NUDOTI-79790 format. One record per atom (N, C-alpha, C): z, y, x; atom name; residue in three letters. Coordinates in steps of 0.1 Angstrom, whole numbers. Layout:
<sites>
SITE    pz    py    px atome residu
SITE     Z     Y     X    CA    Ala
...
</sites>
This chain:
<sites>
SITE    pz    py    px atome residu
SITE  -547 -1265 -1236     N    Met
SITE  -536 -1259 -1232    CA    Met
SITE  -528 -1257 -1245     C    Met
SITE  -515 -1261 -1245     N    Ala
SITE  -506 -1259 -1255    CA    Ala
SITE  -496 -1249 -1252     C    Ala
SITE  -494 -1240 -1263     N    Val
SITE  -484 -1229 -1261    CA    Val
SITE  -474 -1229 -1272     C    Val
SITE  -463 -1223 -1270     N    Ser
SITE  -452 -1222 -1281    CA    Ser
SITE  -455 -1208 -1287     C    Ser
SITE  -455 -1209 -1301     N    Met
SITE  -455 -1197 -1310    CA    Met
SITE  -446 -1198 -1321     C    Met
SITE  -443 -1187 -1328     N    Leu
SITE  -435 -1187 -1341    CA    Leu
SITE  -443 -1186 -1352     C    Leu
SITE  -441 -1198 -1360     N    Leu
SITE  -448 -1199 -1373    CA    Leu
SITE  -439 -1193 -1384     C    Leu
SITE  -445 -1183 -1393     N    Ile
SITE  -438 -1177 -1404    CA    Ile
SITE  -446 -1181 -1416     C    Ile
SITE  -442 -1191 -1423     N    Pro
SITE  -448 -1196 -1436    CA    Pro
SITE  -444 -1185 -1446     C    Pro
SITE  -454 -1182 -1456     N    Gly
SITE  -449 -1172 -1467    CA    Gly
SITE  -459 -1174 -1479     C    Gly
SITE  -457 -1165 -1487     N    Arg
SITE  -466 -1164 -1500    CA    Arg
SITE  -478 -1155 -1496     C    Arg
SITE  -488 -1157 -1502     N    Ser
SITE  -500 -1148 -1501    CA    Ser
SITE  -506 -1146 -1516     C    Ser
SITE  -513 -1135 -1518     N    Ser
SITE  -518 -1135 -1530    CA    Ser
SITE  -530 -1144 -1534     C    Ser
SITE  -537 -1147 -1523     N    Lys
SITE  -547 -1158 -1525    CA    Lys
SITE  -542 -1172 -1527     C    Lys
SITE  -530 -1175 -1522     N    Gln
SITE  -522 -1187 -1525    CA    Gln
SITE  -517 -1187 -1539     C    Gln
SITE  -513 -1176 -1544     N    Gly
SITE  -508 -1175 -1557    CA    Gly
SITE  -518 -1177 -1567     C    Gly
SITE  -531 -1170 -1567     N    Thr
SITE  -539 -1172 -1575    CA    Thr
SITE  -548 -1185 -1575     C    Thr
SITE  -548 -1192 -1563     N    Ser
SITE  -554 -1206 -1563    CA    Ser
SITE  -543 -1216 -1568     C    Ser
SITE  -531 -1213 -1567     N    Leu
SITE  -520 -1223 -1573    CA    Leu
SITE  -523 -1224 -1587     C    Leu
SITE  -526 -1211 -1594     N    Asn
SITE  -528 -1214 -1609    CA    Asn
SITE  -539 -1222 -1613     C    Asn
SITE  -549 -1224 -1603     N    Lys
SITE  -559 -1234 -1607    CA    Lys
SITE  -556 -1248 -1603     C    Lys
SITE  -545 -1250 -1596     N    Gly
SITE  -540 -1263 -1592    CA    Gly
SITE  -539 -1266 -1577     C    Gly
SITE  -528 -1273 -1575     N    Lys
SITE  -524 -1278 -1562    CA    Lys
SITE  -534 -1287 -1555     C    Lys
SITE  -542 -1293 -1563     N    Leu
SITE  -551 -1303 -1558    CA    Leu
SITE  -565 -1299 -1557     C    Leu
SITE  -567 -1286 -1560     N    Lys
SITE  -580 -1280 -1559    CA    Lys
SITE  -583 -1275 -1547     C    Lys
SITE  -597 -1275 -1544     N    Glu
SITE  -602 -1271 -1529    CA    Glu
SITE  -597 -1258 -1525     C    Glu
SITE  -596 -1248 -1533     N    Glu
SITE  -592 -1235 -1530    CA    Glu
SITE  -578 -1233 -1525     C    Glu
SITE  -569 -1241 -1533     N    Tyr
SITE  -555 -1241 -1528    CA    Tyr
SITE  -553 -1249 -1516     C    Tyr
SITE  -560 -1260 -1513     N    Leu
SITE  -558 -1268 -1500    CA    Leu
SITE  -565 -1260 -1490     C    Leu
SITE  -575 -1252 -1491     N    Glu
SITE  -579 -1244 -1481    CA    Glu
SITE  -571 -1233 -1477     C    Glu
SITE  -566 -1225 -1486     N    Val
SITE  -557 -1215 -1482    CA    Val
SITE  -544 -1220 -1475     C    Val
SITE  -538 -1231 -1480     N    Thr
SITE  -526 -1236 -1475    CA    Thr
SITE  -528 -1244 -1461     C    Thr
SITE  -540 -1245 -1458     N    Ser
SITE  -542 -1253 -1444    CA    Ser
SITE  -549 -1243 -1435     C    Ser
SITE  -548 -1230 -1436     N    Thr
SITE  -555 -1220 -1427    CA    Thr
SITE  -543 -1211 -1421     C    Thr
SITE  -543 -1213 -1407     N    Ala
SITE  -533 -1205 -1400    CA    Ala
SITE  -539 -1192 -1394     C    Ala
SITE  -533 -1181 -1395     N    Glu
SITE  -537 -1167 -1392    CA    Glu
SITE  -530 -1165 -1379     C    Glu
SITE  -538 -1162 -1367     N    Leu
SITE  -532 -1160 -1355    CA    Leu
SITE  -538 -1145 -1349     C    Leu
SITE  -531 -1139 -1341     N    Asn
SITE  -535 -1127 -1335    CA    Asn
SITE  -548 -1130 -1326     C    Asn
SITE  -558 -1120 -1328     N    Glu
SITE  -569 -1123 -1320    CA    Glu
SITE  -568 -1124 -1306     C    Glu
SITE  -559 -1118 -1299     N    Glu
SITE  -557 -1119 -1285    CA    Glu
SITE  -551 -1133 -1282     C    Glu
SITE  -543 -1138 -1292     N    Asp
SITE  -537 -1152 -1289    CA    Asp
SITE  -549 -1162 -1291     C    Asp
SITE  -558 -1159 -1300     N    Met
SITE  -569 -1170 -1301    CA    Met
SITE  -578 -1168 -1289     C    Met
SITE  -579 -1156 -1283     N    Ala
SITE  -589 -1157 -1270    CA    Ala
SITE  -580 -1163 -1260     C    Ala
SITE  -569 -1161 -1258     N    Ser
SITE  -562 -1167 -1247    CA    Ser
SITE  -561 -1182 -1248     C    Ser
SITE  -562 -1188 -1260     N    Leu
SITE  -563 -1202 -1264    CA    Leu
SITE  -576 -1208 -1264     C    Leu
SITE  -585 -1198 -1262     N    Asn
SITE  -600 -1202 -1262    CA    Asn
SITE  -605 -1208 -1277     C    Asn
SITE  -600 -1200 -1287     N    Leu
SITE  -601 -1204 -1300    CA    Leu
SITE  -612 -1196 -1306     C    Leu
SITE  -620 -1201 -1316     N    Gln
SITE  -629 -1194 -1323    CA    Gln
SITE  -625 -1194 -1338     C    Gln
SITE  -629 -1185 -1347     N    Glu
SITE  -625 -1186 -1362    CA    Glu
SITE  -632 -1198 -1366     C    Glu
SITE  -624 -1207 -1374     N    Gly
SITE  -626 -1220 -1379    CA    Gly
SITE  -623 -1231 -1371     C    Gly
SITE  -619 -1229 -1358     N    Asp
SITE  -616 -1241 -1350    CA    Asp
SITE  -603 -1247 -1357     C    Asp
SITE  -600 -1260 -1354     N    Arg
SITE  -590 -1267 -1358    CA    Arg
SITE  -578 -1267 -1347     C    Arg
SITE  -565 -1265 -1351     N    Ile
SITE  -554 -1264 -1342    CA    Ile
SITE  -544 -1274 -1347     C    Ile
SITE  -537 -1280 -1337     N    Arg
SITE  -525 -1287 -1341    CA    Arg
SITE  -512 -1280 -1339     C    Arg
SITE  -504 -1279 -1349     N    Leu
SITE  -490 -1272 -1348    CA    Leu
SITE  -481 -1284 -1349     C    Leu
SITE  -470 -1284 -1340     N    Ser
SITE  -461 -1294 -1339    CA    Ser
SITE  -448 -1288 -1335     C    Ser
SITE  -439 -1295 -1339     N    Asn
SITE  -425 -1293 -1335    CA    Asn
SITE  -416 -1306 -1336     C    Asn
SITE  -402 -1306 -1335     N    His
SITE  -395 -1318 -1335    CA    His
SITE  -394 -1325 -1349     C    His
SITE  -399 -1317 -1358     N    Val
SITE  -399 -1321 -1372    CA    Val
SITE  -413 -1330 -1377     C    Val
SITE  -423 -1325 -1371     N    Gly
SITE  -436 -1331 -1374    CA    Gly
SITE  -447 -1323 -1368     C    Gly
SITE  -458 -1326 -1373     N    Glu
SITE  -471 -1319 -1370    CA    Glu
SITE  -480 -1319 -1381     C    Glu
SITE  -491 -1310 -1380     N    Thr
SITE  -501 -1307 -1389    CA    Thr
SITE  -513 -1302 -1382     C    Thr
SITE  -525 -1304 -1386     N    Val
SITE  -537 -1299 -1382    CA    Val
SITE  -543 -1289 -1393     C    Val
SITE  -546 -1277 -1389     N    Val
SITE  -551 -1267 -1397    CA    Val
SITE  -563 -1260 -1392     C    Val
SITE  -568 -1252 -1400     N    Thr
SITE  -579 -1243 -1394    CA    Thr
SITE  -574 -1228 -1389     C    Thr
SITE  -579 -1222 -1380     N    Cys
SITE  -574 -1209 -1375    CA    Cys
SITE  -583 -1198 -1380     C    Cys
SITE  -579 -1186 -1382     N    Val
SITE  -587 -1175 -1383    CA    Val
SITE  -578 -1163 -1376     C    Val
SITE  -587 -1153 -1372     N    Gly
SITE  -581 -1142 -1363    CA    Gly
SITE  -577 -1131 -1372     C    Gly
SITE  -566 -1123 -1368     N    Lys
SITE  -561 -1111 -1373    CA    Lys
SITE  -559 -1101 -1362     C    Lys
SITE  -561 -1089 -1366     N    Lys
SITE  -560 -1078 -1357    CA    Lys
SITE  -546 -1075 -1354     C    Lys
SITE  -543 -1070 -1341     N    Ala
SITE  -528 -1068 -1337    CA    Ala
SITE  -521 -1060 -1348     C    Ala
SITE  -527 -1050 -1354     N    Ala
SITE  -520 -1041 -1364    CA    Ala
SITE  -515 -1050 -1376     C    Ala
SITE  -522 -1062 -1377     N    Asp
SITE  -519 -1070 -1390    CA    Asp
SITE  -510 -1082 -1387     C    Asp
SITE  -510 -1084 -1375     N    Leu
SITE  -502 -1098 -1369    CA    Leu
SITE  -499 -1098 -1355     C    Leu
SITE  -486 -1096 -1350     N    Pro
SITE  -483 -1094 -1337    CA    Pro
SITE  -486 -1107 -1329     C    Pro
SITE  -488 -1105 -1316     N    Glu
SITE  -490 -1117 -1307    CA    Glu
SITE  -479 -1127 -1307     C    Glu
SITE  -481 -1139 -1305     N    Gly
SITE  -472 -1149 -1306    CA    Gly
SITE  -466 -1153 -1319     C    Gly
SITE  -472 -1149 -1330     N    Val
SITE  -467 -1151 -1343    CA    Val
SITE  -480 -1158 -1351     C    Val
SITE  -477 -1167 -1359     N    Ile
SITE  -486 -1174 -1368    CA    Ile
SITE  -483 -1172 -1383     C    Ile
SITE  -491 -1168 -1391     N    Phe
SITE  -488 -1168 -1405    CA    Phe
SITE  -495 -1178 -1411     C    Phe
SITE  -489 -1186 -1421     N    Met
SITE  -496 -1197 -1429    CA    Met
SITE  -489 -1196 -1443     C    Met
SITE  -498 -1197 -1454     N    Ala
SITE  -493 -1198 -1467    CA    Ala
SITE  -485 -1210 -1469     C    Ala
SITE  -474 -1209 -1477     N    Tyr
SITE  -466 -1221 -1480    CA    Tyr
SITE  -475 -1231 -1486     C    Tyr
SITE  -473 -1244 -1484     N    Gly
SITE  -481 -1255 -1488    CA    Gly
SITE  -477 -1268 -1481     C    Gly
SITE  -485 -1278 -1483     N    Pro
SITE  -482 -1291 -1477    CA    Pro
SITE  -483 -1291 -1462     C    Pro
SITE  -492 -1283 -1455     N    Cys
SITE  -491 -1282 -1440    CA    Cys
SITE  -480 -1275 -1435     C    Cys
SITE  -476 -1264 -1439     N    Ser
SITE  -464 -1258 -1435    CA    Ser
SITE  -451 -1265 -1437     C    Ser
SITE  -450 -1274 -1447     N    Ser
SITE  -440 -1281 -1452    CA    Ser
SITE  -436 -1293 -1441     C    Ser
SITE  -447 -1297 -1436     N    Gln
SITE  -445 -1308 -1426    CA    Gln
SITE  -439 -1304 -1413     C    Gln
SITE  -436 -1291 -1412     N    Leu
SITE  -429 -1286 -1401    CA    Leu
SITE  -416 -1280 -1402     C    Leu
SITE  -410 -1282 -1414     N    Met
SITE  -398 -1275 -1420    CA    Met
SITE  -386 -1286 -1420     C    Met
SITE  -375 -1281 -1415     N    Glu
SITE  -364 -1290 -1416    CA    Glu
SITE  -360 -1292 -1430     C    Glu
SITE  -353 -1303 -1432     N    Asp
SITE  -349 -1307 -1445    CA    Asp
SITE  -335 -1303 -1448     C    Asp
SITE  -327 -1296 -1438     N    Asp
SITE  -315 -1290 -1440    CA    Asp
SITE  -318 -1277 -1448     C    Asp
SITE  -312 -1275 -1460     N    Thr
SITE  -312 -1263 -1468    CA    Thr
SITE  -300 -1252 -1464     C    Thr
SITE  -290 -1256 -1455     N    Ala
SITE  -280 -1247 -1453    CA    Ala
SITE  -272 -1243 -1467     C    Ala
SITE  -273 -1253 -1476     N    Ala
SITE  -266 -1252 -1488    CA    Ala
SITE  -272 -1242 -1499     C    Ala
SITE  -284 -1238 -1495     N    Ser
SITE  -291 -1230 -1505    CA    Ser
SITE  -302 -1237 -1515     C    Ser
SITE  -305 -1250 -1511     N    Gly
SITE  -313 -1256 -1520    CA    Gly
SITE  -328 -1254 -1516     C    Gly
SITE  -331 -1245 -1507     N    Met
SITE  -344 -1242 -1502    CA    Met
SITE  -344 -1245 -1488     C    Met
SITE  -353 -1251 -1483     N    Pro
SITE  -355 -1255 -1468    CA    Pro
SITE  -356 -1242 -1461     C    Pro
SITE  -350 -1242 -1448     N    Leu
SITE  -352 -1231 -1440    CA    Leu
SITE  -367 -1231 -1435     C    Leu
SITE  -373 -1219 -1438     N    Ser
SITE  -388 -1219 -1437    CA    Ser
SITE  -393 -1207 -1429     C    Ser
SITE  -384 -1199 -1423     N    Lys
SITE  -389 -1188 -1415    CA    Lys
SITE  -385 -1190 -1401     C    Lys
SITE  -393 -1184 -1392     N    His
SITE  -391 -1185 -1377    CA    His
SITE  -390 -1200 -1373     C    His
SITE  -404 -1208 -1376     N    Ile
SITE  -403 -1220 -1370    CA    Ile
SITE  -410 -1221 -1357     C    Ile
SITE  -403 -1225 -1346     N    Gln
SITE  -410 -1226 -1333    CA    Gln
SITE  -420 -1237 -1333     C    Gln
SITE  -432 -1236 -1330     N    Val
SITE  -442 -1246 -1330    CA    Val
SITE  -450 -1246 -1316     C    Val
SITE  -455 -1258 -1313     N    Thr
SITE  -464 -1259 -1301    CA    Thr
SITE  -478 -1258 -1309     C    Thr
SITE  -487 -1251 -1303     N    Val
SITE  -501 -1249 -1307    CA    Val
SITE  -511 -1252 -1297     C    Val
SITE  -521 -1262 -1303     N    Glu
SITE  -530 -1266 -1292    CA    Glu
SITE  -543 -1268 -1301     C    Glu
SITE  -554 -1266 -1294     N    Lys
SITE  -568 -1268 -1299    CA    Lys
SITE  -571 -1281 -1301     C    Lys
SITE  -575 -1286 -1313     N    Val
SITE  -580 -1300 -1316    CA    Val
SITE  -595 -1300 -1311     C    Val
SITE  -597 -1309 -1302     N    Glu
SITE  -612 -1311 -1298    CA    Glu
SITE  -619 -1321 -1306     C    Glu
SITE  -632 -1318 -1308     N    Gly
SITE  -641 -1328 -1316    CA    Gly
SITE  -641 -1325 -1330     C    Gly
</sites>
């Protein structure tokens, strides 16, 4: 079952420390390919920690691992993911004259990857 949710890419402390080790290192690749979802959303999508999900929109798609967060930390309907190669695949190339891609409030379709 696919549902529409709001993706908010951003910086995280773990992403920052792993970036210092290198963008091609396992730690950085892991943190930037993990999506955080509200535990209620995970339950409604029949997802468990560590399941793979496909995020897609009119720009592109990516497959990432999901982890759950309590409602106090992340509201329902919202996904947080650290900036990186995976989140970039879903961003528009229009920078609205800022030089930086528009990267907040990205509407995505979320579905479990079977197998």
